[in-house]
C-alpha beads as a LAMMPS data file, in Angstrom:
LAMMPS data file: protein, C-alpha beads

316 atoms
315 bonds

1 atom types
1 bond types

-500.0 500.0 xlo xhi
-500.0 500.0 ylo yhi
-500.0 500.0 zlo zhi

Masses

1 110.0

Atoms # bond

1 1 1 480.933 -59.639 404.819
2 1 1 477.746 -59.296 406.896
3 1 1 474.354 -60.627 405.921
4 1 1 473.008 -57.076 406.287
5 1 1 475.412 -55.810 403.633
6 1 1 474.520 -58.697 401.311
7 1 1 470.809 -57.912 401.679
8 1 1 471.225 -54.212 400.991
9 1 1 473.717 -54.806 398.173
10 1 1 471.327 -57.220 396.470
11 1 1 468.382 -54.826 396.781
12 1 1 470.419 -51.835 395.651
13 1 1 471.847 -53.777 392.697
14 1 1 468.381 -54.660 391.427
15 1 1 467.195 -51.084 391.851
16 1 1 470.297 -49.720 390.092
17 1 1 469.723 -51.890 387.021
18 1 1 465.993 -51.109 386.852
19 1 1 466.608 -47.405 387.521
20 1 1 469.249 -46.902 384.827
21 1 1 467.458 -49.077 382.273
22 1 1 463.987 -47.622 382.870
23 1 1 464.970 -43.974 383.014
24 1 1 467.187 -44.354 379.935
25 1 1 464.119 -45.674 378.103
26 1 1 462.138 -42.636 379.245
27 1 1 464.794 -40.281 377.851
28 1 1 465.028 -42.161 374.535
29 1 1 461.256 -42.365 374.115
30 1 1 460.812 -38.624 374.570
31 1 1 463.818 -37.565 372.487
32 1 1 463.171 -39.932 369.551
33 1 1 459.420 -39.414 369.139
34 1 1 457.975 -36.166 367.865
35 1 1 454.605 -36.755 369.524
36 1 1 456.308 -37.133 372.921
37 1 1 458.214 -33.844 372.748
38 1 1 455.854 -31.886 374.979
39 1 1 456.829 -29.511 377.819
40 1 1 455.745 -31.905 380.553
41 1 1 457.661 -34.787 378.949
42 1 1 460.819 -32.687 378.704
43 1 1 460.488 -32.100 382.439
44 1 1 460.130 -35.862 382.881
45 1 1 463.439 -36.205 381.014
46 1 1 465.041 -33.836 383.518
47 1 1 463.538 -35.961 386.278
48 1 1 464.934 -39.120 384.662
49 1 1 468.461 -37.676 384.471
50 1 1 468.353 -36.917 388.189
51 1 1 467.083 -40.438 388.890
52 1 1 469.951 -41.977 386.892
53 1 1 472.451 -40.024 388.987
54 1 1 470.845 -41.520 392.086
55 1 1 471.287 -45.031 390.676
56 1 1 474.920 -44.569 389.692
57 1 1 476.233 -42.905 392.836
58 1 1 474.043 -44.665 395.414
59 1 1 475.078 -47.899 393.755
60 1 1 478.753 -46.988 394.131
61 1 1 478.262 -45.916 397.750
62 1 1 476.298 -48.921 398.992
63 1 1 477.395 -51.730 396.667
64 1 1 481.013 -51.103 395.693
65 1 1 482.569 -48.891 398.377
66 1 1 482.034 -51.273 401.348
67 1 1 483.947 -54.124 399.655
68 1 1 486.929 -52.262 398.210
69 1 1 490.016 -50.883 399.895
70 1 1 489.271 -47.183 400.066
71 1 1 492.210 -44.753 399.889
72 1 1 492.808 -42.604 402.942
73 1 1 494.125 -39.097 403.364
74 1 1 493.492 -36.347 400.835
75 1 1 492.760 -38.777 397.964
76 1 1 490.283 -40.659 400.121
77 1 1 488.497 -37.430 401.055
78 1 1 488.312 -36.322 397.424
79 1 1 486.904 -39.677 396.361
80 1 1 484.248 -39.435 399.071
81 1 1 483.294 -35.939 397.989
82 1 1 483.087 -36.714 394.275
83 1 1 482.293 -40.418 393.912
84 1 1 482.119 -42.885 396.788
85 1 1 480.219 -40.682 399.250
86 1 1 477.109 -40.536 397.068
87 1 1 476.973 -36.725 397.009
88 1 1 476.196 -36.428 393.248
89 1 1 473.372 -38.906 393.822
90 1 1 471.794 -36.606 396.406
91 1 1 472.162 -33.704 393.954
92 1 1 470.227 -35.810 391.433
93 1 1 467.610 -36.700 394.061
94 1 1 466.974 -33.054 394.943
95 1 1 466.857 -32.176 391.236
96 1 1 464.109 -34.777 390.870
97 1 1 462.142 -33.086 393.649
98 1 1 462.466 -29.670 392.034
99 1 1 461.526 -31.200 388.669
100 1 1 458.285 -32.478 390.218
101 1 1 457.525 -28.952 391.414
102 1 1 458.175 -27.629 387.890
103 1 1 455.842 -30.309 386.474
104 1 1 453.131 -29.239 388.925
105 1 1 453.536 -25.628 387.775
106 1 1 453.290 -26.765 384.147
107 1 1 450.097 -28.731 384.797
108 1 1 448.558 -25.835 386.718
109 1 1 449.328 -23.305 383.975
110 1 1 448.172 -25.613 381.186
111 1 1 444.888 -26.633 382.819
112 1 1 443.800 -23.585 384.821
113 1 1 444.958 -20.955 382.299
114 1 1 444.726 -22.786 378.944
115 1 1 444.287 -19.635 376.841
116 1 1 446.818 -17.390 378.560
117 1 1 449.764 -17.107 376.164
118 1 1 452.031 -15.616 378.822
119 1 1 451.619 -18.719 380.986
120 1 1 452.353 -21.155 378.155
121 1 1 455.313 -23.376 378.998
122 1 1 457.634 -23.049 376.008
123 1 1 460.847 -24.946 375.364
124 1 1 462.766 -21.912 376.549
125 1 1 460.896 -21.942 379.855
126 1 1 461.454 -25.697 380.185
127 1 1 465.191 -25.145 379.794
128 1 1 464.974 -22.412 382.423
129 1 1 463.125 -24.695 384.862
130 1 1 465.640 -27.486 384.267
131 1 1 468.616 -25.179 384.782
132 1 1 467.135 -23.692 387.946
133 1 1 466.405 -27.161 389.351
134 1 1 470.063 -28.166 388.936
135 1 1 471.400 -24.895 390.338
136 1 1 469.167 -25.077 393.409
137 1 1 469.998 -28.736 394.027
138 1 1 473.721 -27.982 393.749
139 1 1 473.359 -25.111 396.205
140 1 1 471.562 -27.343 398.693
141 1 1 472.788 -30.926 398.304
142 1 1 476.159 -29.695 397.036
143 1 1 477.041 -28.862 400.636
144 1 1 478.051 -32.520 400.785
145 1 1 481.011 -31.790 398.520
146 1 1 482.520 -29.713 401.319
147 1 1 481.641 -31.719 404.436
148 1 1 482.071 -35.337 403.250
149 1 1 485.352 -37.020 404.263
150 1 1 486.628 -40.565 404.622
151 1 1 486.682 -42.038 408.130
152 1 1 489.137 -44.989 408.266
153 1 1 487.776 -46.143 411.633
154 1 1 484.219 -46.445 410.336
155 1 1 485.530 -47.495 406.894
156 1 1 482.973 -45.166 405.348
157 1 1 482.436 -41.671 403.992
158 1 1 480.978 -39.460 406.714
159 1 1 479.954 -35.845 407.226
160 1 1 482.411 -33.709 409.149
161 1 1 480.846 -30.475 410.401
162 1 1 482.907 -27.716 412.039
163 1 1 480.132 -27.320 414.628
164 1 1 477.233 -29.598 415.541
165 1 1 474.762 -26.718 415.293
166 1 1 475.407 -26.548 411.528
167 1 1 474.543 -30.230 411.216
168 1 1 471.320 -29.696 413.150
169 1 1 470.277 -26.740 410.986
170 1 1 471.056 -28.669 407.808
171 1 1 469.069 -31.689 408.992
172 1 1 465.994 -29.571 409.715
173 1 1 466.562 -27.771 406.422
174 1 1 466.184 -31.049 404.510
175 1 1 462.695 -31.449 405.975
176 1 1 461.777 -27.976 404.754
177 1 1 463.544 -27.966 401.359
178 1 1 462.746 -31.516 400.243
179 1 1 459.533 -32.057 402.176
180 1 1 457.349 -29.225 403.428
181 1 1 457.883 -26.676 400.630
182 1 1 457.572 -29.055 397.605
183 1 1 454.620 -30.975 399.034
184 1 1 452.792 -27.761 399.959
185 1 1 453.304 -26.262 396.490
186 1 1 452.313 -29.468 394.675
187 1 1 449.338 -30.062 396.959
188 1 1 447.939 -26.571 396.345
189 1 1 448.506 -26.651 392.582
190 1 1 447.190 -30.171 392.007
191 1 1 444.083 -29.539 394.096
192 1 1 443.209 -26.705 391.704
193 1 1 444.025 -28.872 388.689
194 1 1 441.920 -31.812 389.918
195 1 1 438.982 -29.529 390.619
196 1 1 439.225 -27.988 387.147
197 1 1 439.502 -31.316 385.313
198 1 1 437.108 -33.551 387.255
199 1 1 434.611 -31.354 389.120
200 1 1 434.113 -28.200 387.074
201 1 1 431.588 -28.299 384.237
202 1 1 433.356 -28.770 380.902
203 1 1 432.515 -27.829 377.322
204 1 1 430.992 -30.650 375.269
205 1 1 432.600 -30.120 371.863
206 1 1 434.384 -33.200 370.546
207 1 1 437.750 -31.410 370.348
208 1 1 437.421 -30.111 373.894
209 1 1 436.539 -33.586 375.147
210 1 1 439.651 -34.982 373.458
211 1 1 441.841 -32.297 375.020
212 1 1 440.197 -32.966 378.388
213 1 1 440.957 -36.696 378.132
214 1 1 444.585 -35.935 377.320
215 1 1 444.959 -33.499 380.205
216 1 1 443.336 -35.914 382.645
217 1 1 445.649 -38.712 381.496
218 1 1 448.798 -36.612 381.875
219 1 1 447.630 -35.211 385.207
220 1 1 446.924 -38.684 386.623
221 1 1 450.422 -39.711 385.565
222 1 1 452.240 -36.853 387.279
223 1 1 450.056 -37.033 390.390
224 1 1 450.906 -40.745 390.688
225 1 1 454.619 -39.871 390.467
226 1 1 454.089 -37.209 393.148
227 1 1 452.387 -39.693 395.476
228 1 1 455.314 -42.083 395.087
229 1 1 457.679 -39.216 395.900
230 1 1 455.744 -38.394 399.075
231 1 1 455.585 -42.076 400.075
232 1 1 459.372 -42.423 399.796
233 1 1 460.631 -39.051 400.984
234 1 1 458.429 -38.479 404.051
235 1 1 459.779 -41.552 405.926
236 1 1 463.352 -40.595 404.941
237 1 1 462.952 -37.037 406.205
238 1 1 461.193 -38.306 409.337
239 1 1 464.130 -40.574 410.152
240 1 1 466.579 -37.682 409.949
241 1 1 464.292 -35.372 411.927
242 1 1 463.840 -37.931 414.704
243 1 1 467.594 -38.286 414.847
244 1 1 467.954 -34.518 415.136
245 1 1 465.448 -34.297 417.994
246 1 1 467.162 -37.157 419.813
247 1 1 464.100 -39.404 419.778
248 1 1 466.170 -42.086 418.044
249 1 1 469.893 -42.720 417.840
250 1 1 470.840 -42.654 414.191
251 1 1 472.848 -45.673 413.081
252 1 1 474.129 -46.893 409.730
253 1 1 470.987 -48.977 409.246
254 1 1 468.883 -45.797 409.385
255 1 1 470.988 -44.090 406.720
256 1 1 470.805 -47.203 404.536
257 1 1 467.019 -47.411 404.849
258 1 1 466.612 -43.697 404.142
259 1 1 468.845 -43.914 401.057
260 1 1 467.027 -47.068 399.958
261 1 1 463.695 -45.220 399.986
262 1 1 465.090 -42.437 397.797
263 1 1 466.657 -45.063 395.543
264 1 1 463.298 -46.831 395.243
265 1 1 461.611 -43.527 394.365
266 1 1 464.023 -43.004 391.463
267 1 1 463.655 -46.616 390.333
268 1 1 459.883 -46.826 390.291
269 1 1 459.114 -43.685 388.243
270 1 1 459.417 -45.383 384.796
271 1 1 457.204 -48.196 386.096
272 1 1 454.590 -45.620 387.077
273 1 1 454.756 -44.151 383.558
274 1 1 454.109 -47.615 382.108
275 1 1 451.183 -48.303 384.431
276 1 1 449.553 -44.884 384.029
277 1 1 450.222 -44.048 380.367
278 1 1 449.288 -46.264 377.423
279 1 1 451.307 -43.958 375.178
280 1 1 454.467 -44.487 377.217
281 1 1 453.804 -48.256 377.283
282 1 1 453.463 -48.392 373.515
283 1 1 456.617 -46.393 372.876
284 1 1 458.535 -48.454 375.444
285 1 1 457.465 -51.642 373.675
286 1 1 458.454 -50.463 370.222
287 1 1 461.776 -49.176 371.476
288 1 1 462.531 -52.485 373.192
289 1 1 461.439 -54.538 370.200
290 1 1 463.576 -52.366 367.868
291 1 1 460.649 -51.769 365.565
292 1 1 460.325 -48.648 363.495
293 1 1 458.537 -45.983 365.468
294 1 1 456.579 -44.855 362.405
295 1 1 454.700 -48.157 362.525
296 1 1 453.078 -47.349 365.862
297 1 1 450.208 -45.433 364.355
298 1 1 449.415 -48.217 361.907
299 1 1 449.250 -50.747 364.736
300 1 1 447.388 -48.503 367.168
301 1 1 445.322 -45.845 365.349
302 1 1 444.299 -44.239 368.652
303 1 1 447.806 -42.820 368.948
304 1 1 447.116 -40.604 365.941
305 1 1 444.513 -38.823 368.052
306 1 1 447.002 -38.738 370.932
307 1 1 449.473 -36.849 368.762
308 1 1 446.822 -34.302 367.757
309 1 1 445.680 -33.814 371.332
310 1 1 449.274 -33.686 372.583
311 1 1 449.982 -30.859 370.174
312 1 1 446.895 -28.985 371.307
313 1 1 447.636 -29.664 374.954
314 1 1 451.209 -28.442 374.713
315 1 1 450.018 -25.287 373.034
316 1 1 447.651 -24.510 375.886

Bonds

1 1 1 2
2 1 2 3
3 1 3 4
4 1 4 5
5 1 5 6
6 1 6 7
7 1 7 8
8 1 8 9
9 1 9 10
10 1 10 11
11 1 11 12
12 1 12 13
13 1 13 14
14 1 14 15
15 1 15 16
16 1 16 17
17 1 17 18
18 1 18 19
19 1 19 20
20 1 20 21
21 1 21 22
22 1 22 23
23 1 23 24
24 1 24 25
25 1 25 26
26 1 26 27
27 1 27 28
28 1 28 29
29 1 29 30
30 1 30 31
31 1 31 32
32 1 32 33
33 1 33 34
34 1 34 35
35 1 35 36
36 1 36 37
37 1 37 38
38 1 38 39
39 1 39 40
40 1 40 41
41 1 41 42
42 1 42 43
43 1 43 44
44 1 44 45
45 1 45 46
46 1 46 47
47 1 47 48
48 1 48 49
49 1 49 50
50 1 50 51
51 1 51 52
52 1 52 53
53 1 53 54
54 1 54 55
55 1 55 56
56 1 56 57
57 1 57 58
58 1 58 59
59 1 59 60
60 1 60 61
61 1 61 62
62 1 62 63
63 1 63 64
64 1 64 65
65 1 65 66
66 1 66 67
67 1 67 68
68 1 68 69
69 1 69 70
70 1 70 71
71 1 71 72
72 1 72 73
73 1 73 74
74 1 74 75
75 1 75 76
76 1 76 77
77 1 77 78
78 1 78 79
79 1 79 80
80 1 80 81
81 1 81 82
82 1 82 83
83 1 83 84
84 1 84 85
85 1 85 86
86 1 86 87
87 1 87 88
88 1 88 89
89 1 89 90
90 1 90 91
91 1 91 92
92 1 92 93
93 1 93 94
94 1 94 95
95 1 95 96
96 1 96 97
97 1 97 98
98 1 98 99
99 1 99 100
100 1 100 101
101 1 101 102
102 1 102 103
103 1 103 104
104 1 104 105
105 1 105 106
106 1 106 107
107 1 107 108
108 1 108 109
109 1 109 110
110 1 110 111
111 1 111 112
112 1 112 113
113 1 113 114
114 1 114 115
115 1 115 116
116 1 116 117
117 1 117 118
118 1 118 119
119 1 119 120
120 1 120 121
121 1 121 122
122 1 122 123
123 1 123 124
124 1 124 125
125 1 125 126
126 1 126 127
127 1 127 128
128 1 128 129
129 1 129 130
130 1 130 131
131 1 131 132
132 1 132 133
133 1 133 134
134 1 134 135
135 1 135 136
136 1 136 137
137 1 137 138
138 1 138 139
139 1 139 140
140 1 140 141
141 1 141 142
142 1 142 143
143 1 143 144
144 1 144 145
145 1 145 146
146 1 146 147
147 1 147 148
148 1 148 149
149 1 149 150
150 1 150 151
151 1 151 152
152 1 152 153
153 1 153 154
154 1 154 155
155 1 155 156
156 1 156 157
157 1 157 158
158 1 158 159
159 1 159 160
160 1 160 161
161 1 161 162
162 1 162 163
163 1 163 164
164 1 164 165
165 1 165 166
166 1 166 167
167 1 167 168
168 1 168 169
169 1 169 170
170 1 170 171
171 1 171 172
172 1 172 173
173 1 173 174
174 1 174 175
175 1 175 176
176 1 176 177
177 1 177 178
178 1 178 179
179 1 179 180
180 1 180 181
181 1 181 182
182 1 182 183
183 1 183 184
184 1 184 185
185 1 185 186
186 1 186 187
187 1 187 188
188 1 188 189
189 1 189 190
190 1 190 191
191 1 191 192
192 1 192 193
193 1 193 194
194 1 194 195
195 1 195 196
196 1 196 197
197 1 197 198
198 1 198 199
199 1 199 200
200 1 200 201
201 1 201 202
202 1 202 203
203 1 203 204
204 1 204 205
205 1 205 206
206 1 206 207
207 1 207 208
208 1 208 209
209 1 209 210
210 1 210 211
211 1 211 212
212 1 212 213
213 1 213 214
214 1 214 215
215 1 215 216
216 1 216 217
217 1 217 218
218 1 218 219
219 1 219 220
220 1 220 221
221 1 221 222
222 1 222 223
223 1 223 224
224 1 224 225
225 1 225 226
226 1 226 227
227 1 227 228
228 1 228 229
229 1 229 230
230 1 230 231
231 1 231 232
232 1 232 233
233 1 233 234
234 1 234 235
235 1 235 236
236 1 236 237
237 1 237 238
238 1 238 239
239 1 239 240
240 1 240 241
241 1 241 242
242 1 242 243
243 1 243 244
244 1 244 245
245 1 245 246
246 1 246 247
247 1 247 248
248 1 248 249
249 1 249 250
250 1 250 251
251 1 251 252
252 1 252 253
253 1 253 254
254 1 254 255
255 1 255 256
256 1 256 257
257 1 257 258
258 1 258 259
259 1 259 260
260 1 260 261
261 1 261 262
262 1 262 263
263 1 263 264
264 1 264 265
265 1 265 266
266 1 266 267
267 1 267 268
268 1 268 269
269 1 269 270
270 1 270 271
271 1 271 272
272 1 272 273
273 1 273 274
274 1 274 275
275 1 275 276
276 1 276 277
277 1 277 278
278 1 278 279
279 1 279 280
280 1 280 281
281 1 281 282
282 1 282 283
283 1 283 284
284 1 284 285
285 1 285 286
286 1 286 287
287 1 287 288
288 1 288 289
289 1 289 290
290 1 290 291
291 1 291 292
292 1 292 293
293 1 293 294
294 1 294 295
295 1 295 296
296 1 296 297
297 1 297 298
298 1 298 299
299 1 299 300
300 1 300 301
301 1 301 302
302 1 302 303
303 1 303 304
304 1 304 305
305 1 305 306
306 1 306 307
307 1 307 308
308 1 308 309
309 1 309 310
310 1 310 311
311 1 311 312
312 1 312 313
313 1 313 314
314 1 314 315
315 1 315 316
């Protein structure tokens, strides 16, 4: 057992525990608190589900698979496709990316067109966005279900393409699908949102100021999550692109680092929620301490205003 494996296994184990625990808290907080059941938070739940998939299947691929005797033949190939090759984890990772795009669309519609009823993000539209994100991620990352096989010589699950040109196209496609397109869409939408919230003259009524504070708080949260996504995905996509162009020779260490960055992205999202949102922090604390959620408002009266503003914000 190499020291490199021990290092990666230790890091991935920590991230798996934090990822599953933190994102499970996010799901429970949103689903068990009426004030948290807003369109943007439902999209964060969809994001959390994708992140949990990353933790489970990346953990299996990089922690468990290297130290167990992997079956060969048809059973070995099926295991690689469905479990040990990490393919469902990549489906979850791409779903997280598409969820971030959906969140950007929600913020743009809510802030730039607050009084347009046709642009209001209803629960039905949230379900549509969530379904589309999973379908698109299955169509893209699900390619791994067909090309992943077990290689007994390398003692690992690998991609087996019928022709190298398909591998090259798919590699470049990752840069476009998970990098250029999402970042371009989110960059354009959030630039409009930031201008509207921080630079455009606002109405001075007390209710409008409260709504503005809520929208700024939520927007800062999702922009922080987007920055973390860019920080983690751009190096990963760069590694694969450099390998495609032949500027570097891709080795197992490169794949491990790239997967580790995506793993870190999924792990750190709940931490970002805690750092950026006092509401999330409070609900996390009460959930962890097993206290009755109805006591939150008595302990922190400001959350009563949060609930009112949340309702107004979700209606806009």
